[in-house]
MDTraj code that builds the backbone (N, CA, C; nanometers):
import mdtraj as md
import numpy as np

residues = "MET LYS PHE ARG ALA HIS VAL LEU VAL SER LEU LYS GLU GLY VAL LEU ASP THR GLN GLY LYS ALA VAL ARG VAL SER LEU LYS ASN MET GLY TYR GLY SER VAL GLU GLU VAL ARG ILE GLY LYS SER ILE MET ILE SER LEU GLU ALA THR SER ARG PRO LYS ALA GLU LYS GLN VAL GLU ALA MET CYS ASP ASP LEU LEU VAL ASN PRO LEU ILE GLU THR ARG SER VAL THR LEU GLU ALA ILE".split()
xyz = np.array([
    [0.2615, 2.1500, 1.1584],
    [0.1429, 2.1148, 1.2338],
    [0.1617, 1.9766, 1.2951],
    [0.1007, 1.9581, 1.4095],
    [0.1061, 1.8279, 1.4761],
    [-0.0276, 1.7566, 1.4560],
    [-0.0159, 1.6265, 1.4393],
    [-0.1337, 1.5434, 1.4183],
    [-0.1246, 1.4196, 1.5067],
    [-0.2405, 1.3625, 1.5350],
    [-0.2482, 1.2342, 1.6037],
    [-0.3323, 1.1419, 1.5158],
    [-0.2740, 1.0287, 1.4836],
    [-0.3451, 0.9285, 1.4053],
    [-0.3821, 0.8131, 1.4966],
    [-0.5002, 0.7616, 1.4767],
    [-0.5463, 0.6430, 1.5479],
    [-0.5735, 0.5368, 1.4415],
    [-0.4959, 0.4300, 1.4455],
    [-0.5082, 0.3224, 1.3487],
    [-0.5673, 0.2008, 1.4194],
    [-0.6821, 0.1547, 1.3709],
    [-0.7430, 0.0313, 1.4221],
    [-0.7181, -0.0785, 1.3204],
    [-0.6568, -0.1856, 1.3654],
    [-0.6234, -0.2978, 1.2780],
    [-0.7014, -0.4191, 1.3260],
    [-0.7680, -0.4858, 1.2335],
    [-0.8412, -0.6069, 1.2701],
    [-0.8244, -0.7118, 1.1620],
    [-0.8460, -0.8358, 1.2010],
    [-0.8367, -0.9445, 1.1046],
    [-0.9540, -0.9376, 1.0077],
    [-0.9286, -0.9721, 0.8834],
    [-1.0347, -0.9760, 0.7837],
    [-1.1347, -1.0849, 0.8197],
    [-1.2577, -1.0665, 0.7743],
    [-1.3587, -1.1703, 0.7932],
    [-1.3086, -1.2980, 0.7261],
    [-1.3317, -1.4087, 0.7895],
    [-1.2886, -1.5358, 0.7344],
    [-1.1513, -1.5798, 0.7812],
    [-1.0738, -1.4875, 0.8404],
    [-0.9435, -1.5229, 0.8945],
    [-0.9650, -1.5710, 1.0369],
    [-0.9144, -1.6894, 1.0670],
    [-0.9317, -1.7479, 1.1999],
    [-0.8634, -1.6616, 1.3058],
    [-0.9392, -1.6231, 1.4061],
    [-0.8880, -1.5410, 1.5159],
    [-0.8781, -1.6305, 1.6395],
    [-0.7653, -1.6975, 1.6544],
    [-0.7499, -1.7930, 1.7647],
    [-0.7501, -1.7226, 1.9000],
    [-0.6930, -1.6038, 1.9057],
    [-0.6938, -1.5296, 2.0320],
    [-0.8369, -1.4892, 2.0687],
    [-0.9123, -1.4421, 1.9718],
    [-1.0518, -1.4067, 1.9964],
    [-1.1337, -1.5260, 2.0405],
    [-1.1066, -1.6407, 1.9787],
    [-1.1781, -1.7632, 2.0147],
    [-1.1484, -1.8027, 2.1594],
    [-1.0216, -1.7917, 2.2002],
    [-0.9832, -1.8255, 2.3372],
    [-1.0494, -1.7309, 2.4370],
    [-1.0563, -1.6030, 2.4036],
    [-1.1211, -1.5062, 2.4925],
    [-1.2710, -1.5355, 2.5017],
    [-1.3342, -1.5708, 2.3887],
    [-1.4775, -1.6040, 2.3903],
    [-1.5043, -1.7223, 2.4820],
    [-1.4226, -1.8257, 2.4720],
    [-1.4397, -1.9438, 2.5579],
    [-1.4228, -1.9054, 2.7049],
    [-1.3214, -1.8253, 2.7350],
    [-1.2986, -1.7822, 2.8737],
    [-1.4165, -1.7006, 2.9262],
    [-1.4681, -1.6109, 2.8445],
    [-1.5820, -1.5300, 2.8876],
    [-1.7043, -1.6172, 2.9141],
    [-1.7294, -1.7139, 2.8262],
    [-1.8429, -1.8050, 2.8478],
    [-1.8238, -1.8840, 2.9769],
    [-1.6998, -1.9300, 3.0020],
    [-1.6714, -2.0053, 3.1244],
    [-1.6868, -1.9186, 3.2493],
    [-1.6736, -1.7889, 3.2343],
    [-1.6886, -1.6956, 3.3460],
    [-1.8345, -1.6552, 3.3677],
    [-1.9239, -1.7080, 3.2845],
    [-2.0653, -1.6797, 3.3029],
    [-2.1246, -1.5807, 3.2044],
    [-2.0474, -1.5357, 3.1085],
    [-2.0979, -1.4424, 3.0073],
    [-2.1475, -1.5222, 2.8875],
    [-2.2567, -1.5928, 2.9080],
    [-2.3104, -1.6836, 2.8078],
    [-2.3653, -1.6173, 2.6840],
    [-2.3911, -1.4882, 2.6893],
    [-2.4484, -1.4195, 2.5741],
    [-2.3435, -1.3853, 2.4683],
    [-2.2161, -1.4033, 2.5004],
    [-2.1092, -1.3697, 2.4054],
    [-2.1105, -1.4696, 2.2908],
    [-2.1268, -1.4203, 2.1694],
    [-2.1306, -1.5064, 2.0521],
    [-1.9980, -1.5085, 1.9765],
    [-1.9295, -1.3944, 1.9706],
    [-1.8039, -1.3878, 1.8963],
    [-1.7158, -1.2793, 1.9563],
    [-1.5858, -1.3033, 1.9553],
    [-1.4872, -1.2041, 1.9985],
    [-1.3809, -1.1975, 1.8899],
    [-1.3486, -1.0773, 1.8452],
    [-1.2410, -1.0560, 1.7483],
    [-1.1394, -0.9634, 1.8151],
    [-1.0139, -1.0005, 1.8098],
    [-0.9075, -0.9232, 1.8713],
    [-0.8350, -0.8445, 1.7620],
    [-0.7999, -0.7204, 1.7924],
    [-0.7279, -0.6374, 1.6970],
    [-0.6229, -0.5539, 1.7679],
    [-0.5716, -0.4552, 1.6967],
    [-0.4700, -0.3657, 1.7515],
    [-0.5192, -0.2225, 1.7401],
    [-0.4845, -0.1422, 1.8378],
    [-0.5094, 0.0010, 1.8354],
    [-0.3736, 0.0696, 1.8446],
    [-0.3414, 0.1507, 1.7448],
    [-0.2114, 0.2157, 1.7381],
    [-0.2315, 0.3666, 1.7327],
    [-0.1694, 0.4378, 1.8256],
    [-0.1748, 0.5841, 1.8282],
    [-0.0396, 0.6372, 1.7821],
    [-0.0419, 0.7294, 1.6873],
    [0.0814, 0.7866, 1.6326],
    [0.0702, 0.9384, 1.6376],
    [0.1681, 1.0027, 1.6986],
    [0.1779, 1.1483, 1.6936],
    [0.2850, 1.1815, 1.5912],
    [0.2559, 1.2766, 1.5031],
    [0.3512, 1.3102, 1.3988],
    [0.3413, 1.4569, 1.3602],
    [0.4456, 1.5011, 1.2964],
    [0.4553, 1.6376, 1.2468],
    [0.4443, 1.6319, 1.0950],
    [0.3638, 1.7223, 1.0379],
    [0.3507, 1.7315, 0.8922],
    [0.3104, 1.8739, 0.8564],
    [0.3409, 1.9133, 0.7338],
    [0.3094, 2.0503, 0.6919],
    [0.1628, 2.0692, 0.6569],
    [0.0903, 1.9583, 0.6322],
    [-0.0526, 1.9677, 0.5997],
    [-0.1221, 1.8366, 0.6350],
    [-0.2534, 1.8419, 0.6405],
    [-0.3313, 1.7215, 0.6693],
    [-0.3117, 1.6145, 0.5616],
    [-0.3179, 1.6501, 0.4328],
    [-0.2955, 1.5470, 0.3307],
    [-0.1575, 1.4801, 0.3417],
    [-0.0553, 1.5570, 0.3769],
    [0.0778, 1.4975, 0.3928],
    [0.0824, 1.4061, 0.5145],
    [0.0139, 1.4434, 0.6217],
    [0.0068, 1.3569, 0.7399],
    [-0.0661, 1.2274, 0.7058],
    [-0.1773, 1.2388, 0.6324],
    [-0.2521, 1.1193, 0.5922],
    [-0.1646, 1.0273, 0.5077],
    [-0.0884, 1.0868, 0.4159],
    [-0.0010, 1.0077, 0.3290],
    [0.1064, 0.9360, 0.4105],
    [0.1633, 1.0045, 0.5095],
    [0.2650, 0.9422, 0.5952],
    [0.2071, 0.8243, 0.6719],
    [0.0896, 0.8434, 0.7293],
    [0.0285, 0.7362, 0.8091],
    [-0.0077, 0.6174, 0.7201],
    [-0.0606, 0.6436, 0.6026],
    [-0.0927, 0.5346, 0.5099],
    [0.0342, 0.4580, 0.4728],
    [0.1453, 0.5292, 0.4508],
    [0.2722, 0.4629, 0.4186],
    [0.3198, 0.3770, 0.5356],
    [0.3039, 0.4271, 0.6580],
    [0.3429, 0.3493, 0.7766],
    [0.2613, 0.2204, 0.7842],
    [0.1330, 0.2316, 0.7561],
    [0.0467, 0.1129, 0.7583],
    [0.0912, 0.0131, 0.6530],
    [0.1181, 0.0627, 0.5320],
    [0.1593, -0.0257, 0.4234],
    [0.2950, -0.0900, 0.4501],
    [0.3876, -0.0134, 0.5074],
    [0.5245, -0.0610, 0.5265],
    [0.5428, -0.1522, 0.6469],
    [0.4634, -0.1313, 0.7527],
    [0.4913, -0.2036, 0.8765],
    [0.3700, -0.2445, 0.9586],
    [0.2739, -0.1577, 0.9720],
    [0.1714, -0.1767, 1.0745],
    [0.0612, -0.2762, 1.0392],
    [0.0344, -0.2953, 0.9106],
    [-0.0793, -0.3776, 0.8688],
    [-0.0335, -0.4820, 0.7663],
    [-0.0779, -0.6046, 0.7861],
    [-0.0554, -0.7099, 0.6868],
    [-0.1806, -0.7162, 0.5999],
    [-0.1760, -0.6607, 0.4789],
    [-0.2967, -0.6508, 0.3963],
    [-0.3531, -0.7854, 0.3525],
    [-0.2774, -0.8924, 0.3664],
    [-0.3290, -1.0237, 0.3294],
    [-0.4342, -1.0724, 0.4274],
    [-0.4176, -1.0365, 0.5550],
    [-0.5091, -1.0900, 0.6561],
    [-0.5744, -0.9829, 0.7425],
    [-0.5335, -0.8560, 0.7279],
    [-0.5841, -0.7506, 0.8157],
    [-0.6446, -0.6347, 0.7378],
    [-0.7369, -0.5671, 0.8038],
    [-0.7929, -0.4426, 0.7520],
    [-0.7558, -0.3313, 0.8488],
    [-0.7685, -0.2080, 0.8026],
    [-0.7345, -0.0947, 0.8882],
    [-0.8373, 0.0158, 0.8736],
    [-0.8460, 0.0931, 0.9805],
    [-0.9285, 0.2125, 0.9817],
    [-0.8439, 0.3214, 1.0450],
    [-0.8304, 0.4343, 0.9757],
    [-0.7431, 0.5416, 1.0234],
    [-0.8249, 0.6674, 1.0465],
    [-0.8083, 0.7276, 1.1638],
    [-0.8629, 0.8603, 1.1909],
    [-0.7457, 0.9518, 1.2240],
    [-0.7587, 1.0769, 1.1815],
    [-0.6489, 1.1723, 1.1993],
    [-0.7068, 1.3020, 1.2538],
    [-0.6401, 1.3563, 1.3549],
    [-0.6847, 1.4837, 1.4112],
    [-0.5653, 1.5746, 1.4309],
    [-0.5882, 1.7019, 1.4127],
    [-0.4848, 1.8017, 1.4400],
    [-0.4801, 1.8216, 1.5910],
    [-0.3574, 1.8364, 1.6440],
    [-0.3439, 1.8588, 1.7882],
    [-0.2574, 1.9813, 1.8131],
])
top = md.Topology()
chain = top.add_chain()
for i, resn in enumerate(residues, 1):
    res = top.add_residue(resn, chain, resSeq=i)
    for name in ("N", "CA", "C"):
        top.add_atom(name, md.element.get_by_symbol(name[0]), res)
traj = md.Trajectory(xyz[None], top)
């Protein structure tokens, strides 16, 4: 079976997001004064083959643990769909 995983990675609360801060300042300078906070993250799409949904979930979780997410400073949200 083929699956598509969508992994959203974001910085944990309390971790300084310098890129988000720079974007917030730029937006305010452009006239978007209502912007209070900007947090920047990553969106990762993975297509994979697995014999079952649980095995696909396990593979994606392993990918996150091994490479895609730094658990010290980042959180993740994973959605998986059969394609």
